C-alpha positions as a Python dict, from the first residue, in 0.01 Angstrom:
ca = {
    (1, 'M'): (0, 0, 0),
    (2, 'V'): (75, -268, -261),
    (3, 'I'): (-175, -552, -235),
    (4, 'Q'): (-71, -919, -243),
    (5, 'L'): (-195, -1119, -540),
    (6, 'S'): (-271, -1489, -589),
    (7, 'V'): (-255, -1607, -949),
    (8, 'V'): (-487, -1908, -973),
    (9, 'I'): (-467, -2159, -1261),
    (10, 'I'): (-670, -2477, -1306),
    (11, 'T'): (-506, -2757, -1503),
    (12, 'F'): (-537, -3104, -1647),
    (13, 'N'): (-253, -3239, -1863),
    (14, 'E'): (-121, -2893, -1950),
    (15, 'E'): (252, -2968, -1987),
    (16, 'R'): (248, -2788, -2324),
    (17, 'N'): (117, -2461, -2176),
    (18, 'I'): (171, -2432, -1801),
    (19, 'G'): (534, -2317, -1812),
    (20, 'R'): (458, -2024, -2042),
    (21, 'C'): (159, -1925, -1830),
    (22, 'I'): (353, -1921, -1503),
    (23, 'D'): (652, -1741, -1655),
    (24, 'S'): (425, -1458, -1771),
    (25, 'V'): (298, -1384, -1417),
    (26, 'L'): (613, -1417, -1208),
    (27, 'S'): (673, -1041, -1202),
    (28, 'I'): (331, -965, -1049),
    (29, 'A'): (238, -1280, -850),
    (30, 'D'): (284, -1312, -474),
    (31, 'E'): (151, -1666, -504),
    (32, 'V'): (102, -1895, -804),
    (33, 'L'): (-161, -2154, -717),
    (34, 'V'): (-215, -2444, -958),
    (35, 'V'): (-525, -2654, -890),
    (36, 'D'): (-490, -2973, -1090),
    (37, 'S'): (-742, -3251, -1158),
    (38, 'F'): (-488, -3535, -1141),
    (39, 'S'): (-281, -3483, -1455),
    (40, 'T'): (-93, -3779, -1597),
    (41, 'D'): (169, -3575, -1784),
    (42, 'R'): (447, -3341, -1662),
    (43, 'T'): (217, -3060, -1545),
    (44, 'K'): (303, -3106, -1177),
    (45, 'E'): (677, -3134, -1242),
    (46, 'I'): (686, -2815, -1450),
    (47, 'A'): (462, -2613, -1218),
    (48, 'T'): (645, -2703, -898),
    (49, 'A'): (984, -2643, -1061),
    (50, 'K'): (869, -2286, -1126),
    (51, 'G'): (769, -2237, -763),
    (52, 'A'): (394, -2288, -787),
    (53, 'R'): (185, -2415, -499),
    (54, 'F'): (35, -2733, -648),
    (55, 'V'): (-295, -2876, -518),
    (56, 'E'): (-486, -3171, -662),
    (57, 'H'): (-866, -3168, -653),
    (58, 'K'): (-1140, -3375, -817),
    (59, 'F'): (-1288, -3203, -1122),
    (60, 'D'): (-1665, -3155, -1102),
    (61, 'G'): (-1687, -2890, -1376),
    (62, 'H'): (-1505, -2574, -1485),
    (63, 'I'): (-1725, -2346, -1273),
    (64, 'E'): (-1700, -2563, -963),
    (65, 'Q'): (-1322, -2606, -998),
    (66, 'K'): (-1257, -2234, -1041),
    (67, 'N'): (-1474, -2140, -743),
    (68, 'W'): (-1299, -2397, -525),
    (69, 'A'): (-959, -2276, -642),
    (70, 'K'): (-1055, -1916, -562),
    (71, 'S'): (-1163, -2020, -213),
    (72, 'I'): (-822, -2168, -124),
    (73, 'A'): (-609, -1885, -265),
    (74, 'S'): (-385, -1739, 5),
    (75, 'F'): (-472, -1376, -70),
    (76, 'D'): (-800, -1187, -113),
    (77, 'Y'): (-685, -1046, -450),
    (78, 'V'): (-696, -1300, -731),
    (79, 'L'): (-592, -1320, -1095),
    (80, 'S'): (-758, -1623, -1254),
    (81, 'L'): (-603, -1771, -1567),
    (82, 'D'): (-640, -2081, -1780),
    (83, 'A'): (-321, -2273, -1845),
    (84, 'D'): (-330, -2191, -2216),
    (85, 'E'): (-323, -1818, -2143),
    (86, 'A'): (-37, -1575, -2075),
    (87, 'L'): (3, -1206, -1998),
    (88, 'T'): (161, -966, -2243),
    (89, 'P'): (424, -739, -2083),
    (90, 'E'): (178, -448, -2123),
    (91, 'L'): (-95, -634, -1935),
    (92, 'A'): (151, -739, -1662),
    (93, 'A'): (250, -374, -1620),
    (94, 'S'): (-118, -274, -1596),
    (95, 'I'): (-177, -535, -1326),
    (96, 'Q'): (125, -409, -1133),
    (97, 'K'): (-21, -56, -1144),
    (98, 'A'): (-353, -191, -1017),
    (99, 'K'): (-169, -363, -730),
    (100, 'E'): (-10, -32, -634),
    (101, 'N'): (-333, 168, -666),
    (102, 'W'): (-633, -64, -630),
    (103, 'Q'): (-940, 135, -739),
    (104, 'Y'): (-1202, -125, -833),
    (105, 'E'): (-1319, -456, -691),
    (106, 'A'): (-1277, -626, -1029),
    (107, 'Y'): (-1088, -561, -1352),
    (108, 'A'): (-1153, -675, -1709),
    (109, 'M'): (-904, -724, -1991),
    (110, 'N'): (-911, -803, -2362),
    (111, 'R'): (-817, -1154, -2473),
    (112, 'L'): (-636, -1214, -2803),
    (113, 'T'): (-651, -1569, -2935),
    (114, 'N'): (-394, -1762, -3138),
    (115, 'Y'): (-558, -2015, -3368),
    (116, 'C'): (-323, -2271, -3527),
    (117, 'G'): (-42, -2013, -3536),
    (118, 'T'): (-253, -1711, -3641),
    (119, 'W'): (-357, -1424, -3413),
    (120, 'V'): (-730, -1368, -3463),
    (121, 'H'): (-841, -1002, -3456),
    (122, 'H'): (-1200, -1050, -3579),
    (123, 'S'): (-1439, -1351, -3610),
    (124, 'S'): (-1612, -1250, -3281),
    (125, 'W'): (-1296, -1366, -3099),
    (126, 'Y'): (-1155, -1020, -3028),
    (127, 'P'): (-1158, -822, -2805),
    (128, 'D'): (-1330, -1107, -2610),
    (129, 'T'): (-1323, -905, -2286),
    (130, 'K'): (-1287, -1113, -1969),
    (131, 'T'): (-1308, -1024, -1599),
    (132, 'R'): (-1012, -1205, -1445),
    (133, 'L'): (-863, -980, -1176),
    (134, 'F'): (-1081, -939, -869),
    (135, 'T'): (-1126, -957, -495),
    (136, 'K'): (-1266, -1283, -362),
    (137, 'Q'): (-1574, -1105, -232),
    (138, 'S'): (-1661, -929, -560),
    (139, 'G'): (-1828, -1227, -729),
    (140, 'D'): (-1816, -1593, -824),
    (141, 'W'): (-1770, -1811, -1129),
    (142, 'G'): (-2096, -1891, -1305),
    (143, 'G'): (-2243, -1938, -1652),
    (144, 'Q'): (-2299, -2284, -1795),
    (145, 'N'): (-2029, -2549, -1814),
    (146, 'P'): (-1801, -2564, -2001),
    (147, 'H'): (-1836, -2190, -2074),
    (148, 'D'): (-1761, -2036, -1737),
    (149, 'R'): (-1748, -1662, -1668),
    (150, 'F'): (-1680, -1452, -1362),
    (151, 'I'): (-2001, -1283, -1248),
    (152, 'V'): (-1961, -977, -1027),
    (153, 'K'): (-2214, -905, -755),
    (154, 'N'): (-2467, -623, -784),
    (155, 'G'): (-2307, -287, -725),
    (156, 'V'): (-1953, -399, -804),
    (157, 'K'): (-1778, -159, -1044),
    (158, 'T'): (-1530, -307, -1291),
    (159, 'G'): (-1223, -130, -1426),
    (160, 'K'): (-1046, -202, -1755),
    (161, 'L'): (-678, -291, -1789),
    (162, 'E'): (-448, -204, -2078),
    (163, 'G'): (-279, -488, -2266),
    (164, 'D'): (-394, -825, -2395),
    (165, 'L'): (-437, -1164, -2235),
    (166, 'L'): (-290, -1405, -2489),
    (167, 'H'): (-489, -1723, -2548),
    (168, 'Y'): (-314, -2014, -2720),
    (169, 'S'): (-636, -2194, -2808),
    (170, 'Y'): (-566, -2467, -3063),
    (171, 'Y'): (-237, -2580, -3210),
    (172, 'T'): (-403, -2791, -3480),
    (173, 'I'): (-747, -2825, -3638),
    (174, 'D'): (-765, -3173, -3487),
    (175, 'D'): (-727, -3013, -3142),
    (176, 'H'): (-1025, -2792, -3224),
    (177, 'R'): (-1237, -3086, -3340),
    (178, 'K'): (-1159, -3283, -3024),
    (179, 'Q'): (-1256, -2985, -2808),
    (180, 'I'): (-1581, -2945, -3000),
    (181, 'D'): (-1668, -3309, -2938),
    (182, 'K'): (-1589, -3278, -2568),
    (183, 'F'): (-1764, -2945, -2508),
    (184, 'S'): (-2072, -3031, -2716),
    (185, 'T'): (-2128, -3336, -2496),
    (186, 'I'): (-2102, -3127, -2178),
    (187, 'S'): (-2335, -2860, -2319),
    (188, 'A'): (-2591, -3113, -2443),
    (189, 'N'): (-2601, -3282, -2105),
    (190, 'M'): (-2646, -2949, -1928),
    (191, 'M'): (-2932, -2848, -2160),
    (192, 'H'): (-3094, -3189, -2124),
    (193, 'Q'): (-3087, -3158, -1746),
    (194, 'K'): (-3265, -2822, -1779),
    (195, 'G'): (-3535, -2975, -2001),
    (196, 'K'): (-3442, -2788, -2321),
    (197, 'K'): (-3655, -2884, -2623),
    (198, 'G'): (-3667, -2808, -2997),
    (199, 'A'): (-3323, -2951, -3073),
    (200, 'A'): (-3426, -3112, -3404),
    (201, 'L'): (-3510, -2775, -3558),
    (202, 'K'): (-3231, -2577, -3393),
    (203, 'M'): (-2957, -2812, -3512),
    (204, 'W'): (-3032, -2697, -3869),
    (205, 'Y'): (-3091, -2322, -3860),
    (206, 'K'): (-2867, -2221, -3567),
    (207, 'P'): (-2540, -2345, -3731),
    (208, 'I'): (-2617, -2136, -4042),
    (209, 'A'): (-2684, -1831, -3825),
    (210, 'R'): (-2358, -1889, -3636),
    (211, 'F'): (-2154, -1907, -3958),
    (212, 'I'): (-2308, -1584, -4091),
    (213, 'K'): (-2254, -1406, -3762),
    (214, 'I'): (-1886, -1499, -3734),
    (215, 'Y'): (-1776, -1482, -4098),
    (216, 'L'): (-1981, -1185, -4220),
    (217, 'I'): (-2116, -978, -3932),
    (218, 'H'): (-1798, -1008, -3723),
    (219, 'K'): (-1575, -988, -4032),
    (220, 'G'): (-1416, -1331, -3999),
    (221, 'F'): (-1320, -1303, -4366),
    (222, 'L'): (-1056, -1047, -4261),
    (223, 'D'): (-880, -1324, -4066),
    (224, 'G'): (-824, -1520, -4388),
    (225, 'K'): (-816, -1899, -4374),
    (226, 'A'): (-828, -1895, -3994),
    (227, 'G'): (-1149, -1691, -4002),
    (228, 'F'): (-1317, -1933, -4243),
    (229, 'L'): (-1216, -2235, -4035),
    (230, 'I'): (-1335, -2071, -3713),
    (231, 'A'): (-1674, -1990, -3870),
    (232, 'K'): (-1714, -2337, -4021),
    (233, 'L'): (-1612, -2529, -3709),
    (234, 'S'): (-1812, -2300, -3481),
    (235, 'A'): (-2119, -2375, -3692),
    (236, 'Y'): (-2039, -2746, -3669),
    (237, 'A'): (-2006, -2714, -3289),
    (238, 'V'): (-2358, -2568, -3269),
    (239, 'Y'): (-2495, -2846, -3490),
    (240, 'L'): (-2324, -3116, -3282),
    (241, 'K'): (-2451, -2971, -2953),
    (242, 'Y'): (-2812, -2979, -3068),
    (243, 'F'): (-2770, -3316, -3240),
    (244, 'K'): (-2651, -3465, -2911),
    (245, 'L'): (-2933, -3291, -2722),
    (246, 'N'): (-3180, -3441, -2968),
    (247, 'Q'): (-3030, -3784, -2903),
    (248, 'L'): (-3063, -3738, -2528),
    (249, 'N'): (-3421, -3618, -2560),
    (250, 'H'): (-3499, -3940, -2746),
    (251, 'E'): (-3312, -4144, -2485),
    (252, 'K'): (-3032, -4241, -2721),
    (253, 'P'): (-2664, -4252, -2618),
    (254, 'I'): (-2431, -3976, -2736),
}
């Protein structure tokens, strides 16, 4: 028996990406569900024109939004994607095979990221394995906002799919810097709420460690200019996160 699959996508102002994402899943989706946090661009127009079920819901965090979206999917089998992702034909074919012969409660896949026009094969960004195809009962979204991850329940066995999930991360370096500013604020607030200390020291040595890890240990230098930029800006992101945490710990605005 071929199972029925809900493809679930959360969005906010994703007119640049949502069409490509939906087009890549049409061959394997029995439902495309877009859960949107009140976009002000053409996201709704594009998604509905492609036949998606479009639902608006207040955004309380990436983890919370993805769990809510999973809960309202029409089918018990779910493929969860971000709007800036798309399936390769090989991955779509693998998912179709899984639909026809469902053997695991959850499936993982490799994610290949495009950074400012360059596909990144090193820099700790590949294979970047993600669990995205699963039954509703197999687990829930967790982690720490904004870095969500699907966490399977104890005893759940995960299979591995062939093919890559394409991730169109940043179109420009300015896009990357804006995301760093946004995500570092979210992370700093989360750490502050958990009572994390030692930010003043960590904001100096942890960025250096991050650069070395990405550029040397994970061979970011093999990705050329893109690898250097990823290492440098990733180090800056770590610095900014702990700088903002330090500000919060001293009751200063960030």
